[in-house]
N, C-alpha and C positions, 0 to 999 in steps of 0.2 A: 214245694208246691204252696205252702203257706206265705213265702215271700213273693210268690207270683201274684196271689190275691190281693195282698197288700199293696204291691206296686200298682197294680191294676186300678184298685180303689183309688189310691193317691193320684194318679193320673187322670181318672175321671173328674175328680174334685178340682184339680188343677185346670184342666180344661174347660169345666162347666164355670169356673169363678164364683162357684158357691151360689149362684143365683142373684149376686149383688151387681146393680148397676148405677151409675151416676150420671146417667143421661139427661138431656134435658126433656123438660116437660111442655116446652113452648109449642103451641100449636104449628104445624107446618106452614100456615099461611102467614104467619108472623116472621118479618126478618128484621124490622126496625122498631126503634123505640123513641118516642119524644120524651124528654125529661123536662118536666115544667119546673121552673124554680120554685123551690119550696116557699111557703108562706111562712112569715115570722109573726108568731102570735106571743112572743115573749118580748121582754126589754133588752135582750141582749143583741146588740147591733151586729149587723152583717153575718150573723152565724147562718142565715138561709143560703148565703154564696158559698161558705165552706162546706156545709152539708150537700148543696147541689152539686158542687165541683166534685166532692169525694164521691158520690154516687156516680157521676158520669165516668169519671177516672176508672171507677170498679168495672162498670160495664165495658168500658173500652179495653179493660184489662182482660176480661172474660172473653170477648168476642162473640158470645152468643148470639146477641142482637146487635145491630149496626145503630149507631145514634144518629138521628134525625134531629136538626134543628128547628124545623118546621113542623108543626102538627099537622098540617094539610096532608104531607107526604109521608106521614108515619103510618105503621100498621098499628102501633100500640103506643100507650103513654102511661107515665107514671107520675101522680101527684101527690105532694105530700105538705103536710103543715107541720111546724114546730110548735107544740102547745104548752111545753113546760121546760124550763132548764133550771136545774137545780144544782148547786154547788156546795156540796155538804161536807163539812170538815169531819174526818174520822179518826185522826189520831193528833195528839198532843205532846209537845216535848216537856223539858222539865221546867221552864218558865211559863206553862200554859200557852205557849206558841203553837200555833196549827203546823203540824209536820206533814200532813198528808189530807187531801181532797179526794172526793168522788164527785164526778160531774154525772149527773142523770139527765138525759134528754128523753122527753115523752113527744112521740110524733103519731099522727094520723097518715096512713098511707093507702092508696088506692092504685091498683094496676088495670088498665082497660084495655079489652081488644076493640081498636078502633074501627075495624073492618066490619066486625059483628055488633058493634056498640054493644059490648058486654064488658061488665065488672069480671074480671078473672080472679081478682082476690081484692080484699080490704082488712086491714088492721087498723083498730082503733085503740089508741093510747099505748102504743108500742114503745117500750122501754129498751134503752142501751144506757151503758155506763162506762166510765173510764175514770181510772185512778191515777193521783201522781203525788209525788212528794214536793214539798216547797224546797227542799234542800237534800240532796242527797250525797252520801260520801263514798267515793271511789276508793279503790284499794290503797291509794296514796294520801287519803284522808282530805282530798280537796273537795270543794264544794261545787255542785252543779246546781244552778237554779234553773228551774222549769217554770215557765208562765202560763197564764191562762189559756193563751192560743195553743199551746201543746196539748192541753186538756181537751179544747174543743176540736182540735184535728184529730186526736186519737178515738173521741167519740163519734166524730164524723165517718172515720173509717170502719169502725166497727158497724155502725148502722149502714154504710154501703155495703158491706159484706153481707149482711143479714139481708138486704132488700135485694140484693143480686142473687142470692141464695134462694130466696123465697120464690123470686120470677122465674128463675131457670130451672131449678130442682125441685120446686113444690115444698120446700122445707121450711 
């Protein structure tokens, strides 16, 4: 009899899913998003293009909102501005050469419901970072050089993940 109750309890937990849901928090009247090209307030050229494209790619991959290239035809809008770009050395080698950098991007973000003309969420001074090694040794001890573009791309992808999660799931 004890096994019956244990099995019944486990089945109830399994069927209920423990109450967790990762469903969308997007209002039902919003189906599309216009992603404005991020404004670049830094001295880093073209970073706004890399970040805007990463955000668009992530929304396309997620599929919760269709991307509309015209603001007038969209239900919602994402705006962003890159306010700080910091490439910080974090590790040095034997001859005081930098072996590892951290890139920290600071951005201001706003997501707006265009139908109701209401800001759904806003994040000021939101930070993401990415780290990279100037030279990595693989198992055969050959060098793999990573460049600044890889660092920016990684940080842009991290930012895109966070923006989509915040918009779709409210995180």
